[in-house]
FIFINU-430395 format. One record per residue: residue in three letters; y, z, x negated of N, C-alpha, C in turn. Coordinates in steps of 0.1 Angstrom, whole numbers, padded with zeros to 4 digits, always signed. Each point is the difference from the previous one (the first is absolute). Layout:
BEGIN
ALAYZXYZXYZX;...
//
This chain:
BEGIN
MET-0017+0692+0842-0006-0001-0014-0013+0000-0002;LYS-0003+0014+0005-0013+0001+0000-0011-0009+0007;LEU+0005-0006+0010-0007-0009+0008+0000-0014-0008;ASP+0013-0005-0005+0000-0011-0007-0009+0000-0013;PHE-0001+0011-0007-0008+0003-0011-0015-0002+0001;GLU-0005+0006+0013-0013-0003+0006-0005-0013+0003;LYS+0012-0006+0007-0006-0014+0000+0001-0008-0009;ILE+0008+0002-0010-0002-0008-0015-0013+0002-0008;LYS-0004+0014+0003-0013+0002-0006-0010-0005+0006;MET+0000+0000+0015-0011-0004+0006-0002-0018-0002;PHE+0015-0004-0002-0001-0015-0002-0005-0003-0015;LEU+0003+0010-0009-0008-0005-0015-0016+0002+0001;ILE-0002+0008+0007-0014+0003+0003-0009-0011+0004;GLU+0009-0006+0011-0007-0010+0009+0000-0013-0009;LYS+0012-0003-0006+0000-0010-0009-0006+0000-0013;LYS-0004+0013-0007-0007+0000-0012-0007-0008-0004;LYS-0008-0006+0005-0008-0009-0004+0005-0015-0003;TYR+0011-0004+0006+0008-0011-0003+0011+0002-0012;LEU+0003+0013-0002+0008+0002-0011-0007-0002-0012;LEU-0012+0009-0002-0007-0003-0011-0005-0015-0002;ILE+0000-0005+0009-0004-0016-0002+0013-0007-0006;ILE+0013+0002+0005+0011-0006-0005+0002+0005-0016;VAL-0001+0012-0002+0001+0007-0012-0009-0008-0011;ALA-0012+0000+0005-0013-0006-0009+0004-0015-0002;GLY+0004-0007+0012+0006-0014-0005+0010-0003-0008;ILE+0011+0011+0002+0011-0002-0013-0006+0004-0013;ALA-0009+0010-0001-0005+0004-0012-0009-0011-0008;ILE-0006-0008+0011-0009-0010-0007+0007-0014-0003;PHE+0012-0002+0006+0012-0011-0003+0005+0003-0014;PHE+0004+0014-0003+0008+0000-0012-0011+0001-0011;PHE-0013+0003+0004-0014-0001-0012+0001-0014-0003;MET-0002-0010+0013-0002-0012-0003+0009-0010-0010;LYS+0014+0005+0002+0010-0005-0006+0003+0006-0013;ASN-0004+0011-0005+0000+0004-0012-0012-0007-0007;SER-0011-0001+0007-0012-0008-0008+0003-0014-0005;ASN+0006-0008+0010+0004-0013+0001+0012+0000-0014;SER+0007+0010+0001+0008-0003-0014-0005+0003-0012;ASN-0009+0007-0001-0008+0004-0009-0008-0012-0006;LYS-0004-0007+0009-0009-0012-0004+0009-0011-0004;GLU+0011-0002+0007+0011-0011-0007+0004+0006-0013;ALA+0002+0011-0003+0005+0004-0014-0011-0002-0009;ASN-0013+0003+0004-0012-0004-0010+0000-0014-0004;GLN-0002-0008+0011+0000-0017-0002+0010-0004-0007;LEU+0014+0004+0002+0011-0003-0008-0002+0003-0014;GLY-0005+0012-0002-0005+0003-0013-0009-0010-0009;ASN-0010+0000+0011-0011-0009-0007+0005-0015-0002;ASN+0009-0005+0007+0005-0012-0003+0008+0000-0012;ASN+0009+0009-0003+0008+0004-0010-0008-0002-0014;ILE-0012+0007+0000-0010+0002-0011-0007-0011-0001;SER-0004-0010+0011-0006-0013-0004+0012-0010-0005;GLN+0012-0001+0005+0010-0008-0005+0002+0004-0015;ASN+0002+0010-0003+0000+0007-0015-0012-0007-0008;SER-0012+0003+0004-0008-0005-0006-0003-0010-0001;SER+0004-0009+0006+0000-0014+0000+0010-0007-0008;SER+0015+0009+0003+0008-0006-0012-0002+0004-0014;PHE-0008+0011-0002-0003+0004-0013-0010-0010-0007;SER-0009-0007+0008-0012-0006-0005+0005-0015-0004;SER+0012-0004+0011+0005-0013-0004+0011+0000-0011;SER+0003+0013-0003+0011+0000-0012-0012+0000-0011;THR-0010+0008-0002-0009+0001-0010-0006-0011-0004;SER-0003-0010+0009-0008-0017-0001+0013-0007-0006;SER+0013+0004+0004+0012-0009-0004+0002+0004-0015;SER-0001+0010-0003+0001+0006-0014-0007-0006-0008;MET-0017+0000+0003-0009-0003-0010+0002-0016+0001;GLN+0004-0007+0009+0000-0015-0003+0013-0001-0008;THR+0011+0007+0002+0009-0002-0009+0000+0003-0014;SER-0011+0009-0002-0003+0005-0014-0007-0010-0007;ASN-0011-0005+0009-0010-0013-0005+0010-0011-0004;THR+0006-0002+0008+0011-0014-0003+0007+0003-0013;THR+0006+0013+0000+0006+0002-0013-0008-0003-0012;GLN-0011+0006+0001-0011-0001-0011-0003-0015-0002;SER-0003-0007+0008-0002-0016+0001+0012-0007-0008;GLU+0011+0006+0004+0010-0010-0007+0004+0006-0012;SER-0004+0012-0003+0005+0005-0015-0010-0001-0009;LYS-0011-0009+0004-0013-0001-0010+0007-0008-0010;GLU-0004+0003-0013+0003-0008-0014-0014-0007-0007;VAL+0004-0007-0007-0011-0005-0009+0001+0000-0014;THR-0006+0003-0010+0002+0004-0012-0010-0014-0006;VAL+0007-0006-0011-0007-0008-0008+0004-0002-0012;ASP-0009-0005-0009+0002-0002-0014+0002-0014-0003;ILE+0009-0001-0010+0004-0013-0005+0004-0002-0015;SER-0007-0011-0005-0003-0004-0014+0004-0014-0003;GLY+0000-0001-0014+0002-0015-0003+0017-0002-0001;ALA+0002-0015+0001+0011-0003-0001+0012+0005+0010;VAL+0003+0013-0001+0013+0007+0004+0003+0008-0007;LYS+0015+0004+0002+0007+0006-0011-0003+0013+0001;HIS-0005+0010+0011-0006+0012+0000-0011+0005+0007;GLY-0013-0006-0007-0011+0000+0008-0003+0018+0003;GLY-0007+0001+0010-0006+0015+0002-0001+0001+0015;VAL+0000+0011+0002-0006+0003+0016+0013+0004+0009;TYR+0001-0005+0012+0014-0001+0008-0008+0004+0014;THR+0008+0007+0009-0001+0002+0012+0009-0004+0007;LEU-0003-0010+0011+0010-0007+0009-0003+0001+0013;LYS+0008-0004+0010-0002+0000+0015-0011-0009+0003;ASN-0010+0005+0010-0009-0006+0006+0000-0014+0003;GLY-0003-0012-0003+0003-0012+0005+0008-0008-0009;ALA+0004+0006-0012+0006-0006-0008-0007-0012-0010;ARG+0011-0009-0002-0006-0012-0008+0000+0000-0014;LEU-0008-0008-0008+0000-0002-0013+0011+0000-0006;GLN+0012-0008+0006+0011-0001-0005+0007+0013-0003;GLU-0001+0009+0011+0008+0015-0001-0007+0006-0010;LEU-0015+0000-0004-0006+0006-0012+0006-0004-0013;ILE+0002-0016+0000+0008-0004-0013+0013+0006-0004;GLU+0007-0001+0013+0015+0004-0002+0000+0016-0004;ALA-0011+0008+0004+0001+0013-0003-0006+0002-0015;ALA-0006-0007-0003-0004+0000-0016+0010-0009-0010;GLY+0012-0002+0005+0011-0006-0009-0001-0015+0000;GLY-0009-0005+0008+0001-0017-0001-0010-0004-0009;LEU-0002-0014+0001-0009-0007-0007+0006-0005-0015;LYS-0010+0005-0011+0005-0006-0014+0000-0015-0001;ASP+0008-0006-0010+0002-0015-0001-0010-0007-0002;ASN-0013+0008-0004-0011-0009-0001-0012+0003+0009;ALA+0005+0001+0012-0010+0005+0010+0000-0014+0007;GLN-0017+0000+0003-0004-0013+0005+0003+0001+0016;VAL+0011-0002+0003+0005+0001+0015-0007-0008+0009;LYS-0006-0013-0003-0007-0010+0012-0014+0008+0001;ALA-0004+0007-0007-0015+0006+0002+0000+0014+0009;ILE+0013+0002+0006+0001+0013+0009+0006-0005+0013;ASN-0005+0009+0010+0007-0002+0015+0006+0014+0002;ARG+0013+0000-0001+0011+0010+0001+0002+0004+0015;ALA-0007-0007+0010-0001+0001+0012-0012+0010+0006;VAL-0007+0002-0007-0014+0005+0004+0004+0016+0002;MET-0006+0003+0009+0003+0017+0005-0008+0008-0007;LEU+0005+0012-0005-0007+0010-0011-0009+0007+0012;LYS-0010+0007-0008-0010+0009+0005+0000+0013-0008;ASP-0003+0008+0006+0000+0016-0008-0010-0002-0010;GLN+0002+0005-0013-0008-0001-0011-0002-0013-0007;ASP+0006-0009+0005+0001-0013-0006+0003-0001-0016;LYS-0008-0011-0009+0004+0001-0013+0003-0014-0001;ILE+0014-0002-0003+0007-0013-0003+0003-0005-0015;HIS-0005-0009-0002+0000-0007-0014+0010-0011+0001;ILE+0010+0000-0009+0009-0012+0002-0003-0010-0014;PRO-0005-0012+0001-0005-0006-0012+0011-0003-0009;TYR-0002-0001-0011+0010-0008-0010-0002-0016+0000;LYS+0009-0007-0007-0002-0013-0001-0010-0004-0009;GLY-0010-0009+0003-0009-0002-0011-0012+0009+0003;GLU-0001+0008+0009-0008+0008+0003-0011-0003+0012;LYS-0013-0002-0003-0009-0006+0010-0002+0006+0013;VAL+0002-0009+0011+0000+0006+0012-0010-0006+0010;GLU-0008+0006+0007-0014-0004+0007+0008-0004+0013;ASN+0012+0006+0005+0004-0004+0012+0015+0003+0002;ALA+0006-0011+0003+0016+0002+0002+0004+0006+0010;THR-0004+0014+0001+0007+0007+0010+0007+0011-0003;THR-0007+0011+0002+0004+0013-0005-0010+0008-0002;VAL-0001+0011-0011-0013+0011+0002+0006+0013+0010;THR-0011+0001+0007-0002+0012+0007-0013+0006-0005;SER-0003+0011-0007-0012+0002-0003-0003+0014+0005;ASN-0002+0001+0012+0000+0017+0003-0017+0000+0007;GLY-0009-0012-0006-0014+0007+0001-0004-0013+0011;GLU+0010-0006+0007-0002-0012+0008-0004-0012-0009;SER-0005-0010+0007-0003-0015-0002+0012-0008+0001;THR+0010+0000-0010+0011-0007+0005+0005-0010-0012;PRO+0007-0010+0002+0002-0010-0012+0010+0009-0011;SER-0001-0002-0011+0006+0008-0011+0005-0009-0011;THR+0012+0006-0006+0004-0007-0012+0002+0010-0011;SER-0008+0006+0001-0004+0013-0012-0004-0008-0013;GLY-0007-0008+0000-0005-0006-0009-0014+0004-0008;THR-0004+0010+0007-0011+0007-0005-0013-0008+0001;SER-0003-0009+0007-0012-0007+0002+0001-0010-0013;SER+0008-0003-0006+0005-0007-0015+0000+0007-0010;SER-0001+0015+0001+0004+0006-0011-0011+0001-0011;GLN-0009-0005+0003-0009+0000-0011-0007-0013-0002;THR+0000-0007-0011-0006-0013-0006-0011+0003-0007;GLY-0010-0004+0006-0015+0003-0007+0000+0013-0005;ASP-0002+0007-0013-0001+0012-0003+0014+0004-0005;LYS+0011-0006+0002+0013+0006-0002+0008+0005+0011;VAL+0011+0007-0005+0008+0006+0014+0012-0004-0006;ASN+0006-0006+0012+0014-0008-0001+0013+0013+0001;ILE+0004+0002-0009+0012+0012+0001+0009-0002+0009;ASN+0002-0009+0002+0014-0006+0009-0006+0004+0018;THR-0012+0000+0004-0004+0000+0013-0010+0012+0002;ALA-0006+0003-0012-0009+0010+0005+0006+0013+0006;SER-0010+0007+0008+0004+0012+0006-0003+0010-0009;ALA+0003+0012+0003-0003+0013-0007-0017+0001-0001;ALA-0005-0001+0009-0016+0000-0003-0006-0009-0009;ASP+0008-0016+0002-0006-0009-0012+0004+0004-0013;LEU+0013+0004-0001+0002+0006-0014-0010+0011-0004;GLN-0003+0007+0006-0009+0013-0001-0015-0006-0006;LYS-0001-0011-0001-0010-0005-0004+0001-0004-0014;LEU+0010+0001-0005+0004-0004-0016-0004+0010-0008;ASN-0004-0002-0013-0004+0011-0004+0013+0009-0005;GLY-0003+0014-0001+0010+0010-0003+0013+0002+0010;ILE-0002-0010+0012+0011+0000+0011-0008+0009+0013;GLY+0009+0014+0001-0003+0008+0010+0010-0001+0014;GLU-0001+0007+0008+0007-0002+0009+0016+0000-0003;LYS+0004+0012-0007+0012+0002-0004+0007-0013-0007;LYS-0009-0004-0009+0010-0014-0010-0001-0010+0010;ALA-0012-0003+0010+0003-0011+0011+0011+0000+0005;GLU+0005+0013+0005+0010+0001+0008+0014-0003-0009;GLN-0002+0005-0013+0011-0005-0008+0002-0012-0003;ILE-0009-0009+0000-0001-0015-0002+0005-0005+0012;ILE-0004+0003+0011+0008-0006+0014+0014+0006+0000;ALA+0005+0010+0000+0012+0004-0002+0009-0010-0011;TYR-0006+0001-0010+0009-0012-0010+0000-0013+0006;ARG-0010-0003+0005-0001-0014+0006+0010-0001+0012;ASP+0001+0009+0008+0009+0001+0010+0014+0001-0002;GLN+0004+0005-0013+0014+0005-0004+0004-0014-0010;ASN-0010-0007-0006+0005-0009-0010-0004-0014+0002;GLY-0011-0003+0010-0003-0011+0003-0014-0003-0006;GLN-0005-0013+0000-0014-0003-0005+0002+0000-0015;PHE-0012+0003-0007-0002-0003-0011-0001-0012-0005;LYS+0008-0003-0012+0001-0014-0004-0012-0002-0007;LYS-0006+0010-0010-0011-0001-0009-0006+0012+0000;ILE-0017+0001+0000-0004+0011-0001+0002+0011-0009;GLU+0008-0001-0013+0006+0009-0008+0012+0008+0006;ASP+0005-0006+0007+0010+0006+0011-0003+0015+0007;LEU-0015+0001+0000-0006+0014+0004+0005+0009-0003;MET+0000-0001-0018+0004+0008-0008+0012+0007+0004;GLN+0010-0006+0008+0011+0004+0004-0002+0011+0010;VAL-0011+0003+0004-0001+0012+0011+0000+0013-0008;SER+0003+0010+0004+0000+0013-0005-0015+0004-0002;GLY-0003+0006-0011-0016+0002-0001-0009-0011-0005;ILE+0002-0008-0001-0007-0012-0007+0005-0008-0010;GLY-0007+0008-0013+0003-0006-0014-0008-0013-0004;GLU-0002+0000-0014-0005-0014-0004-0016+0005+0002;LYS-0003+0014-0004-0014+0000+0000-0007+0000+0014;THR+0007+0004+0010-0006-0002+0018+0002-0014+0001;PHE+0011-0009-0004-0001-0013+0002-0009-0009-0008;ALA-0005+0006-0011-0011-0008-0008-0013+0001+0006;ALA-0002+0011+0007-0013+0006+0008-0003-0009+0010;LEU+0013-0006+0008-0004-0007+0012+0008-0012+0002;LYS+0006-0004-0012+0007-0016+0001-0010-0011+0007;ASP-0011+0001-0007-0010-0010+0003-0003+0000+0015;GLN+0002+0011+0008-0002+0000+0015+0013-0008+0008;LEU+0011+0000-0008+0011+0000+0006+0004-0017+0004;ALA+0006-0007+0013+0004-0011+0000+0015+0001+0007;ILE+0007-0011-0001+0012-0001+0007+0002-0010+0010;
//
């Protein structure tokens, strides 16, 4: 046994160099394998982050587009209508609404509306001021009024509201009425409201039917009035 042990010891001493090389090779092999595994894990993690970032960006963009589309689709127009309709006032309708829809919202036309002077197919715009003329009311253009600051055909009759130095109380705007003696903004609005609800004045004396306009006020401005 002693001889065998000595032989083994001599063998190991002689082969020590080769054994060290083998052990070193095995160590390098496992080191490289472990390093490659870490690289693959890191690359997989980076890919997942990139995919998640791309997905989030796409989702955010889609949400913004959906939001913009919804806002566009839900846009409304607010318009003012007066004249020969049953319930004049301010109405809010869906974007793209036509004059006919506004007339229906206002209760329909009065019997004395000048139907031929309006275009019920015209598309409304936000802040339009619509005036439906009465029968016998002078109309410059047989279309419809869209008075929102743009130069468009109008049936409001404001162009014929003044005859010489006199004011036509059937077609005058609030601004025209305020040119009369003793008529301020409030009374001008009352005159227009009365006209919208009851139709055109038959004679200038009918102006005294408006609340706040008595004989004294009428006497001071009657020479400025026209029908």
